[in-house]
N, C-alpha and C positions, 0 to 999 in steps of 0.2 A: 914429313914422312914418318909413318909409324912402323914399328918392326915387323908386324904382322903375326899370325898365329903359328907357333912352333911346337905345338903340343898335338900328338896323334897324327893320323894319316892326312895327306893332302886331299881335299875334297873336290872332285871335278863335277860340275853340274853339266847335265846333258839331257837332251830329249831321249825318248826310249825306243826310237826306231832302230832297226838292225843297222842302218848306215851311221846314225848318230853315235850309237854304241861302239861301233867299229872306230869312229873318229876318236871318241873318248879313250878307248882302250890304247889306241896308237900313241896319243899324247901322253898317257900314263906310262906306257913303256918307254918313251923317250926320256921322260923325267927320271924314271927309275935307273935308266942306263947312265944318265948324266949325273945323277946324284945316288950312287950306290947306298942302299940301306933305306932309302926313302919309301915310304908306303903310301898307297893311294886307295881311294874308295870313290864310288860314284853316287851322286845325287840326282836320281832321274826326275825330271820335270815334264809335265804335260802342257803344251803351249796351245794357243788359240788356233794355230794351224793344224795341230794334231786333232783337236776337238771337232773342227768343222772340216770335213773332207770333200764337201760338195761345192761350196761357194769358190768361184775363181779367186786366186790369190789377190789379184787387183781389187776384187770387191771386198776383201778383208782388210785393205789398206796397203797392200803391196809389201815391200820389204819390212822386216821386223816381226812378222806374225809367227815366225819360228824361233824367235830370239828373246822376246821381252821378258817372258816368265824365267827363262834360263838366266838372264842378266839379273833379274830381281832376286834370285836365290843367292847371288854373290854379294849384291848390294845389302841384302838383309843379313848376311853373315851365315846363312845356312850352307854356303859352299865357298871355297877358297878361289876358284877359277871357273870359267865357263868355256866350253869347247863348242865351236860353231862351224858350219860350212861358211866360208868367208862371204860367199855370194848372197847369203840370207841377211847379212847385217845391213843396217841402215848406213847411210854414207857418213853420218856424224856419230861418233862414240858418245853414249849417254854420259851425263855429268856423274862423276864419281868412279867411273870405270876408265881402264886403260887398255888399249890393244897391245898387249905385252908380248906376244910371240906370233909369227907366221912361220910354221914350219916348211920344209921343202915342199914346193907345189907339185901336184899331180898333173895329169893330162888336163889341158884346158879346153879340149874340143868337145863339141856335141857329137852324139852318136845316134845313127839310125838303127832301129831294131824292126825287122820285118821285111824290109827291101833295101836295095842300094838307091843312091841318089839318082842315077841315070834311069832308074825304073819308075820314077815318079813322073806322072804326066796328067793330062786333063782327065778329070774323074777320080784321081787318086785322092785318098783321105788320110790326113795325118792327125794323129791325137797329140795334142800338147796344150798345156795350160799357159805357155809363155807367150806374152804379146810380142817379144823380141823375135822368137823363133818363127811365129806366124808371119810377121811383117817381112822378115828377110827371106823366108822361103817363098812367100807370095811375090817378092820382088824379082825372082828369077823367071817369073811368067810362065810357069809350067801348068797353070790352071788347076792347082791343087786346092782341095778343100780341107777344112779343119774341124775337129770336134774337141771339146773340153777334156782335159786330162788332170785328175787329182788323185790323191791317195799315196800310200807308201810305194816303195819301188816295185814290189812283188805284184801289187794290183795294177800298177801302170804297165808292167811287162805283159801281164795276163791279158790286157785290152787287145793287143794285136793278135792273141790266139783265140780269145773267146768272142770277139766281135768281127763277124765276117765283113762288116762295112768299114773296117779300119785296115789300111794297108802298111802303116808304120807308126811307131811312136818315136819321139825324139827325147832324149835324156842325156844327162852329162856322163861322158865316157869315164870320167874318174869315179863316179858312183858305182858303175858296174865293175870297174877294176876293183874297187875297194871291197865289194860284196862278192867277189870271185865269180861274177857272171859275164866276164868279158867275152866268152864264147858265143854270147847271144848277139853280139854287135854285128850288123850287117855291113856297116861302113862308119868310120871315124870321119867327120866332116871338117876339112881344113878350114882355118880362120878366113881364107879368101872366099870360101863358100858360104860360111855361116860364122860370123864373128861372135866369140863367146860373150856370156853375161860378165859383167864386171866381177872380178875375183873368182871366176869359175875355176875349179880344180884345187883351190887353196883352202887351208883350214885356218881358222882364227881363234886365238886363245886370249880371253880378257881376264883381268883381275881388278880389284879395287885399286885405284890410283894411289892411295896411301899405303898400300901393303907392300913395304920394301922388301920383305923376305920372299914373297911369292914372285915379285917382279924380278928378283935376282935369279930365282929358280928357273923361270920361264926364259930368261936371257939365254940360257944354255941350249935351247931348242929352237931359237929364233934363226931363220935363214936370211941373211941380208939381201940377197937377190930376189927372193920371193916376196920379201917385205917391200922392197922398192917397187916391184911390179904392182902389188896390191894397193900400195899408197898412191901411185899415179892414177890407177883406175878408179879408185874411190874419190880422189880429188876431182876427177872428171865428173863423176856422178853427182858430187855434192854441188857443183855449180849448176847442173841442170836441174837439180831438185827433185829427183824421182828415183824409181827403182823398178819394181815389177809392174808398175803401171805405166811405164815409158818403153817404147820400142827402141831401146839403145843397147849398144854393145861396146866393149873396149878390151883391148889386149896390149900390155906393155911387156917388153922382153928386154933383159939386160944383154947387151952385145959386147963387142970388143971394147976394151978401155973402160968397162963398167958404165958406158952410156946406155940410156934407155931409148928403145925405138917403140913407138906406140901408134896404134891405129884405133880410131873410134868411129862409130856410126850412130846416126840418129834417123829413123825411118818413119814414114807415114804409117799409120796402123794397117792400112790395106796394102802396103808395099808399093804403092804407086810412085813413091819418091824415097830414095836413100841418099843421105848426105854422108860422105865417107871421107875422113881426113887423117893425115899421118904426119908425124914429126919426131924428132928425137931431142934429147937433152940430158943434163946431168942432175937436175933437181927434179924428183918425182912429183912433187906437188905443183911446181911451176908448170911442168909438162902437161899434167892432166887438166889443170885449170885453163892453160892456154889454149888446148884443143877444144875444150868446151866453149870457151869465149869465141874461138873462131868459128865453130859450128853455129852458134847462136847469132852472132853479129856479122860475120862475113859471108857465111854460106846459106843464110836464110832459115836457120833453124828456129828462131823465135817466131817467125811467121808460120813455119810449118807446124809447130806445136799449138799455135792459136787456132789455126784452121782445122787442126786434127782433134781439137778438144782435149789435148793432153795437158 
């Protein structure tokens, strides 16, 4: 391990969207509270996902399109750490980096803006760019149609106002909470209705794996419960080998005695079949991997993915 950079402010790499900047400012504030006198500054990075706001995320390669350039800023020494929405990360941390902190997790749920769940029916149209959301909503058999949704949060929210053909948009509840737009939420969807994306509601902070100083600073803002949940969900995704290009969801929760309870789903893209499994355990990685193996090899997930072209 090397000591790291101890001259000047701590540099946080982040995207430039309002939500990403909120996340970076929050992490900076946490660090400044944990380490009085510490100074921070931001290194704003434009990612592939920011440059192309029309192509579906799955068409850009899925997970990682909002992270690679931010991670590169840290690996190249232009920043000391990177702040991400944990759900945007690939399931494997790039060589040279470490996932050094997962702060206390926010709301894990998806949110409907425009109408409530029980108001959706045949002929309703929902705007979402998420394959998971489309598949799981379709699985409820309400005859709902879908249109693509990309862009920053403001443009997504405007879709339900400006497009008379759209009845609702689905976004992460935590994003609206963080942007101060929770008043727009028509309904927060419980995991029993719509299981969240892997790591939804969590922040992830990476630094160079050999940067001992930054690792020590970030340890002060790491939440063990949130980290355990995110670790289990990421382990599940790593076995399936996908991200935004797979209709999967997972949610782990720390319960009594610090044991983890976890539920995961794999769905057909059209929602015609949903495989849902649950279990609990003490080891996050074993729990996540075990549920993935169960879905693939005991519940028919491998055949479903092959037939669905996933």
